[in-house]
N, C-alpha and C positions, 0 to 999 in steps of 0.2 A: 504494500500500500504506500502511495506517495504522500507528500506533504499536503496536497490539496484534499485528498480523501481523508487523511487524518484530521484536517481542519473541519471538513464537512461533517464528519461523524462525531465531532466534539472531543477528539483525543488531544487536540491542541487548543488551549484556552489562553489567549494572550493576557487576559486580565488576572488570571491566577498565577501567582509566582511565589517562590519561597520567601518567607519572612527573614530578613537579616537585621537583627537588633543593632548591629554595628554600623549600618549604613547611615549616611547623612540624613536621608529622608526619615528613617526611623527615629533618629536622635532629635530631629526637628519636631516630629510629631509628638514625641514624649515631652519635649520642652513646652510645646503649646498646651498639652494636657496639664502639665504642672502649673503653668501660668493661669490657665482657666480655673483650676481648682482653687488656687490662691485668691484670685479675684472673687470667686463666689463666696469664699469664706469671709472676705473683708467687707463685702457689700451687705447692706440690709436685705432681708429676704424679698422685699417688694421690688428691689432693683436688680435682682439676679436674672430676671427674665430677658432683659436686653443683652446681657453678657451671653446667655445661652443662645439667643437668636444670632448674635454675631459669630459665635463659635460654629453653630450649625451652618451658617452662610459660608464661612471659610472652608468647611468640609465640602460643601456643595461645589464651591469654586474649584477646589483641588481636584475633585472627581471629574468635573466638566473639562478642566484643563488637561487632565490625563487622557481623557477620551479624544479630545481634539488633537493632542500631540500624537496619539497613536494613529489616528486617521491620516494626519498630515504625513507622518513617516511612512505609512503603508502606501499612500499615493505616490510619494516621492520614490520609494523603492520600486514600485511598478513602472514608473516612468523610466528609471534606469534600466530595468529589465527589458522593457519594450524597445528602448533605443538600442540595447545590445543585440536583441534578436533581429531588429530591422536593419541594422548596419550591414552593408553589403561588402565587407572586406574579405577577399578570398586569399 
C-alpha cells in the first residue's frame, strides 16, 4: 500500500503526533497554562470569566493557525511535486 492509500484509509493522520515535553511548543504551552492559573487565582471570581475567554480564544487561534500552516505547506509541497513531474528534462 502506498502513501496515498495509507492516507485515504486513515493510517496517516497529520494532526496526531507524539507529544514531546521538551519541545519549545510544549514549554510555551505549559508556561501559558501556568500564567493562566496564576491570573485566575489573583483575580476576583467575577473577573475570571474574561481571562478564561481570552485563554480559550488563544487556543482557538493556535489551532486555526496550525491548520492553515498545514494546508499552506501541503499546497506548496504539491506545487513542487507537480513542477518536478512536469519538467521535461531528459
